[in-house]
Structures are given as structure tokens and as C-alpha cells.
C-alpha positions as CSV (number, residue, x, y, z in Angstrom):
1,M,-14.8,2.2,19.9
2,K,-17.5,2.1,17.3
3,K,-15.5,5.2,15.7
4,S,-12.4,2.9,15.0
5,I,-14.6,0.4,13.9
6,L,-16.5,2.4,11.2
7,T,-12.9,3.3,10.4
8,I,-11.0,0.1,9.9
9,L,-14.7,-0.8,7.9
10,V,-14.4,2.1,5.3
11,L,-10.3,2.2,5.1
12,S,-10.9,-2.5,4.0
13,L,-13.6,-1.0,1.1
14,L,-11.6,1.8,0.0
15,N,-8.8,-0.7,-0.5
16,S,-10.6,-3.2,-2.1
17,A,-11.9,-0.8,-4.7
18,A,-8.8,0.9,-5.0
19,G,-7.4,-2.4,-7.4
20,A,-10.9,-2.5,-9.6
21,G,-10.8,-0.8,-12.4
22,T,-10.7,-1.1,-16.3
23,I,-7.7,-0.9,-18.7
24,E,-8.5,-0.6,-21.9
25,M,-5.3,-0.7,-24.3
26,K,-4.9,0.8,-28.2
27,V,-3.7,-2.8,-29.6
28,Y,-2.6,-2.7,-33.4
29,G,-2.4,-5.7,-35.6
30,L,-5.4,-7.5,-34.6
31,V,-7.6,-8.7,-37.6
32,C,-9.4,-11.2,-37.3
33,G,-11.8,-13.0,-34.6
34,F,-9.3,-15.8,-34.4
35,C,-6.6,-12.8,-33.5
36,A,-9.6,-11.8,-30.4
37,Q,-10.1,-15.6,-29.6
38,G,-6.4,-15.5,-28.7
39,I,-5.5,-12.7,-26.7
40,E,-9.1,-13.1,-24.4
41,K,-8.0,-16.8,-23.8
42,T,-4.4,-15.4,-22.5
43,L,-5.3,-12.6,-20.5
44,R,-7.9,-15.0,-19.3
45,R,-5.4,-16.5,-17.3
46,N,-3.8,-14.4,-14.5
47,P,-6.0,-14.4,-11.7
48,A,-6.2,-10.4,-11.7
49,V,-8.2,-10.3,-14.6
50,E,-12.2,-10.5,-14.6
51,D,-13.6,-9.5,-18.3
52,V,-11.6,-9.4,-21.3
53,V,-13.1,-7.5,-24.5
54,V,-11.7,-7.1,-27.4
55,S,-12.8,-5.0,-30.8
56,L,-10.9,-5.3,-33.9
57,E,-12.7,-2.5,-35.3
58,N,-11.6,0.2,-32.7
59,Q,-8.2,-2.1,-32.3
60,L,-9.1,-1.7,-28.6
61,V,-8.9,-4.3,-25.7
62,A,-10.2,-3.6,-22.3
63,V,-9.4,-5.4,-19.0
64,S,-11.7,-5.4,-16.2
65,T,-9.6,-6.4,-12.8
66,R,-10.9,-8.3,-9.5
67,A,-11.6,-6.3,-6.7
68,D,-8.5,-7.3,-4.7
69,K,-6.3,-7.8,-8.3
70,D,-4.2,-5.3,-10.2
71,V,-2.3,-6.1,-13.4
72,S,0.8,-4.3,-14.3
73,D,0.9,-2.0,-17.5
74,A,4.8,-3.9,-18.3
75,E,3.0,-7.4,-18.0
76,L,-0.4,-6.9,-20.7
77,R,2.1,-5.1,-22.9
78,K,4.3,-8.2,-22.6
79,A,1.2,-10.7,-23.2
80,L,-0.3,-8.5,-26.0
81,T,3.6,-8.1,-27.6
82,D,4.4,-11.6,-27.1
83,S,1.3,-13.0,-29.0
84,G,2.9,-10.3,-31.7
85,Y,1.0,-7.4,-31.7
86,D,2.2,-3.6,-30.9
87,V,0.5,-2.1,-28.0
88,K,0.5,1.5,-28.6
89,A,-1.2,2.8,-25.4
90,I,-2.2,1.9,-22.0
91,D,-4.8,3.5,-20.4
92,R,-6.6,2.8,-16.6
93,T,-9.9,4.6,-16.4
94,Q,-13.2,4.0,-14.3
95,R,-15.5,3.4,-16.8
96,S,-17.0,-0.3,-16.5
97,M,-17.1,-3.2,-18.6
98,S,-20.5,-2.6,-19.9
99,D,-20.1,1.5,-20.5
100,V,-17.1,-0.3,-22.5
101,R,-19.5,-2.9,-24.3
102,A,-22.0,0.5,-24.5
103,G,-19.3,2.7,-26.3
104,L,-18.1,0.1,-28.9
105,K,-22.0,-0.5,-30.0
106,A,-22.7,3.2,-30.1
107,T,-19.1,3.6,-32.7
108,S,-20.5,0.4,-34.5
109,K,-23.3,1.3,-36.0
């Protein structure tokens, strides 16, 4: 009995963590702070999105998803292209948003 409860618990934890992650996108057309604000506002409307980072210098938009949610590459691409930006690449990574921010700070020095 204990073994089956433990197994169920472990599986449910793995399932909830599977949806969480960081999506990093190479986006062309970012030219000003207004662009960054608009992208951030647009992406935060999605209930699966937990956090957003936009770097004009690196042409990077990073999104972290909630633990129990996911957002498709197609949804992200559509949101950005409908806003007038060109999405060149979408990569799903295991980097945390704090790692993304730290990497951006290191490259801007």
C-alpha cells in the first residue's frame, strides 16, 4: 500500500514538473523599450505564462511556464508575428529565468 502511494506521488510530481520550463526565442524587429513592453504584456496574458524577459540587445524573448501548464510554439510564434516581429528560433530549455537574466547581464557588460 505504501509503495503504491509513493509511486503515485512521485508520478504526479514528475507530471507537474514536466510542463514547467523556459522557452527562449530569437526575435528580430525589437528596436525599443516600447517593443519590449508590448511583447511582455501580450505574452503575460496567456494563463500558462509565469514570467517574461525581453532583451533588445540580444534579440531574445524568454518565457517561463507555470508548473501545470504549457504554451505551444505555434501560440508563441503567432503572438509575436501578429505583433509585427519575426521569430527566427524557439528553444525549450531547462535554464531558470534567473539564469537567463544572469546571462543577459553578463553579455551586456
